C-alpha positions in Angstrom: 0.0 0.0 0.0 1.4 3.4 -1.0 1.5 6.1 1.7 -0.4 9.3 1.1 1.8 12.3 0.4 1.7 16.1 0.1 3.6 18.1 -2.4 4.5 21.6 -1.0 4.9 24.2 -3.7 3.3 27.4 -5.0 1.9 28.8 -8.2 4.4 30.0 -10.8 7.1 27.7 -9.4 8.7 26.0 -12.4 10.4 23.4 -10.2 7.1 22.6 -8.6 5.6 22.0 -12.0 8.5 19.6 -12.8 8.0 17.8 -9.5 4.3 17.4 -10.2 5.0 16.0 -13.7 7.6 13.6 -12.1 4.9 12.3 -9.7 2.2 11.7 -12.3 3.2 8.1 -13.1 3.1 7.3 -9.4 -0.4 8.9 -9.1 -1.5 6.9 -12.1 -0.5 3.8 -10.1 -2.4 4.7 -7.0 -0.3 7.2 -5.1 -2.4 9.9 -3.5 -0.7 13.3 -3.5 -2.3 16.4 -2.1 -0.8 19.5 -3.7 -0.4 22.3 -1.1 0.2 25.9 -2.1 2.4 27.3 0.7 1.4 30.8 -0.2 -2.0 30.1 1.4 -0.4 29.3 4.8 2.0 31.8 6.4 3.6 29.2 8.6 4.4 27.1 5.5 5.9 30.0 3.8 8.2 30.5 6.8 9.2 26.8 6.8 9.4 26.0 3.1 9.8 29.1 0.9 13.4 28.4 0.1 13.0 24.6 -0.1 10.1 24.0 -2.4 9.1 21.7 -3.9 9.0 19.2 -1.0 7.4 15.8 -1.1 6.1 14.9 2.4 4.7 11.6 3.7 1.6 12.1 5.8 2.1 8.9 7.7 5.6 9.6 9.0 6.2 13.3 8.3 9.3 12.4 6.3 10.3 14.9 3.7 12.1 14.5 0.4 13.7 17.8 -0.7 14.1 18.9 -4.3 15.9 17.9 -6.4 14.7 14.3 -6.6 14.3 11.8 -9.4 11.9 8.8 -9.8 14.3 6.4 -8.2 14.5 8.6 -5.1 10.7 8.8 -4.9 10.5 5.0 -5.0 13.0 4.7 -2.1 11.2 7.5 -0.2 7.9 5.6 -0.6 9.4 2.3 0.5 11.1 3.7 3.7 9.2 3.6 6.9 
């Protein structure tokens, strides 16, 4: 079973768009990813503004910082 994830980013962020595209094959195979715009949450801007995009597991809170590739996503999803 794949863990649910969140992708932290913001509108107009080219790297965030690249990260979303990289995640699409995983979504097509059942990964649930909630896209969160950090601009809508002041505390997220404080925490993530210089780090986005960030992939976060909702079950463990583990975060995968950009840049990441498909192989790193696989390992991230497998780790507990």
